[in-house]
N, C-alpha and C positions, 0 to 999 in steps of 0.2 A: 504260685510264682517261685521261680528258682532263687535260691539263696546266693548263688554265684552265677554271674552272667559272663559268658565267653563270646567275644566279638572278634572276627577276623577281618583285617584290612590289608590285603596283599600279603606281605611277609611279616606283618605285625599282628600279634594277638593282644587284646585288652581283656584282662581278667578283673571283674568288678564284684566285690563283696556287696551283696544286694539286700541289706537289712537296715535301711536308713532310719526307720523308726526306732530301732534298737541300737542306734549308733554303730551299726555294722559289727556288733559283737558276735563272737563265735560260740554257737551252741554246737552240740555234737553233729547234728544233721549237716550244718554248714561245713564243718571240718571234713566230713566224709565227702561231701560234694566237691570241695576244694581239692581234696586229694585225688579224686577220680579225674577231674579236669587236668590237673597238673600232670598226672601220669599219661594222659592222652597227648599232651603237648610234647612230652619228652621225645617221642618217636615221630613227631610230625615234621618232616623235612621241609615243608613249605613255610613253616614259621621260623623266623630268624631272630626276632626280639619279642619280648613280652613286657607289657606295662601292667602293673598291679595297682588297683586303686579301690576306693570305696564309693558307694552310691550316696548322693546328696552332697550338701555343702558343709555339714558339721563335722563329719568324722571319716577318717581313713578306716580306723577300727578302734573302738575303746576297749578291746581285749575280750576276755572270757565273758560269757553271758552269766552274770551273777544271779539273775532270777532263776535260770536253769540250775546253776550250781547249788543253790540253797535246797533244791529238791532232791539232790543226788546222794546216794549212799557212798561210803568211802571208796569202795571198789569202782564205782562209776566215776568218781572224781579222778581216780588214778587212770581209768580208761581214757577220759577226756584229755588229761595232761599228756599221756603217752601219744595220743592222736595228734595233738597240736605240735608236739615235738617232732614227730615223724613226718607230718605234712610239711612243716617249715623246712625240714632237712631236705625233703624232696624238691622244694622250690629252690633252695640254695644249690642243689646238685644238678639242676636243669642245664643241659648243654647250651641253651640259648641265653644270652644276656638278659637280665631282668631289671626293670626300672620301677621302683615304688613311687607313685605319684601321690604324695601325702597331702590330702585335701582338707585336713582338719585334725581332730584329736587322733593321736597314735599312741595309745597307752597300753601298758601291759603286753598282752598277746598281739595287739595291733602294732606296737613298736617292734616287737620281735619279728613279726612278718616283714616289716620294712628292713630290718637288719638282715633278714635272710636273702634280700634282693642285692643285686650287684651295685645298683645306684639308688640314691634317694633324692628325689626332687620334692620340694615342699612349698605349699602356698604360705604366704607371709603371715597368715593367722594360725598356722598349724602349731599344735602343742604336742610335745613328745615326752615320754617318761616311763619308768618302770616302778609303779607304786606298790608293788606286791608286798613288801615288808610292812607297809602300813595296814595291810589286810591279814597279817600274821602268816603269810606264805612267802615264797621266793619266786623269782621268774622261773618258769618251767618250760618255756618254749625256745630255749637257746640263748636267752638274754644275758645270762651271766658269762657265757662263753663268747658270743659274737661281739658284744659291746666291748668286752675286755680286749679282744684281738683288734678291734677297730681303733680304740683310743687309749689303750693301756690300762693296767690294773688299778692304778691309783685313782684316775678319773672315773673309771667304771665303778669302783667302790663308792666314790663320793656320790654318784648319781643313784646307785642302787640302794645303798644303806640309808640314805636320807629320803628316799622315795621322791626325789625332786623332779619337778616338771620344768622343761625348757621350752622357750620360744624357738621357732624355726631359725631365727637369726642367731641366737646363742648356740643352737645345735650345730649350725654351719661353722661357727667359730671353732668348735671342738673337732671338726672334721666328720661329724656324724651325717650331716646333710651336704650333698654335693652342690645344690643350687637352690636358692630361694627366689620365688617369683610371685606375682600377683595370682590370686585364685583364678581369675579369668584367663590367665595365660599358662596355667600349670600344665594342662594336658597337651597344649601346643608345644610347650618346652620339652616335655617328655617325648613327644612324637618327633621333635626335631633331633633329639639325641638318638632315638631309634633309627631314624632315617639316615643319620650320619654313619651309624654302625652298619646298617644294611647295605650301604654302598660298597662295602668291602666283601672280600671272599668269605662266604659263610663257614666253610670248613676251617679256614685259617682263624677266624674269630673264635670258633668253638675250641680249637686246640690251644689258642692263646689263653682263653679263659681257663681251660683245664690246667695248663702249666702254672698259671698264677695261683689258682686255688689249691692245687696239690703241692706246690712248691713252697708257699709262703710260711707254712708251719713246720718246715724241715730245715736242716742245716743247708748251707749254700751249695755244698757238693752234691747232696741229694737233689736239691732244686735244679741244679744244672743238668743232672742226668735226666730228670723229668722233662725239662725243656728240650733236651736232645731227642728224646723219644717222641715228643709231641711234634717236633720239626720233621722227623722221619715219616710221620703219617702224611704230611703235606706234600712231600717231594713228588710222588707219583700221580698227583691229582691233575685233572684236566684244567681246573681253574688256575693252577700255577703256570701251566703252559700258555693259557690264554692271557694271563697278565703280561708275560714276556712278549707275546706277539703283539698285544695292544701297545706296549711300550715301543716296540719297533716301528709300528705303523702310526704312532702318535694319535691314538684314539682311546676312548674310554673302554675298559674291558667289560665284557658281559660274563658275569659269574653265574654258574649253574648249580653250584654246590656239589660238584662231582670231581 
């Protein structure tokens, strides 16, 4: 059985970490598989949005597989940490918008996977946190960096240095979670967001995401230059012309991603 399941539904891809008996924890084989699927999606022009979730009802992912970790030698631990960091960076850098559907525990690497996504929707019973310091390590999959950029250094330090766990509602108050919903409606809510995005011109969506991601950690003048270059990419596209024609003809545009 595959540790990561990829389902396609029109322009939407749903990526599911499929180890429910292990609370969807990441062993090395799962990380390799997740990386391979992520790389295949990068160049898939038919996929415009991606939902990432976990199998079952208990966990999005509870992080690293500690049973495996106990059997590893030091260089193998470093291999796993390097892999989780690189795979999550691949997910963050996907051109398509990504939505984490957090259906339960999102701890350690599981929370870091959610942080690597553009949006985080959570079931009302979900629990998130970075408990690594309580295990005598630190977050190694981008948690110290992405959480800090999301909520600021003081709040990030408070959560990381205390190994505190948060409910979905409390995480939403801090701006970590975009939307909290019932578990039964979680995937429907994530799909609604994906559908709303997919109604728009895919190349424009990609360039807007690029401009935001590349510009947000620079000074405003560099950010404006990045935005200008991203805009230039869109000018010669067929979709831009189609949008103008549709406006003229008072109809809904048909975007082809060209």
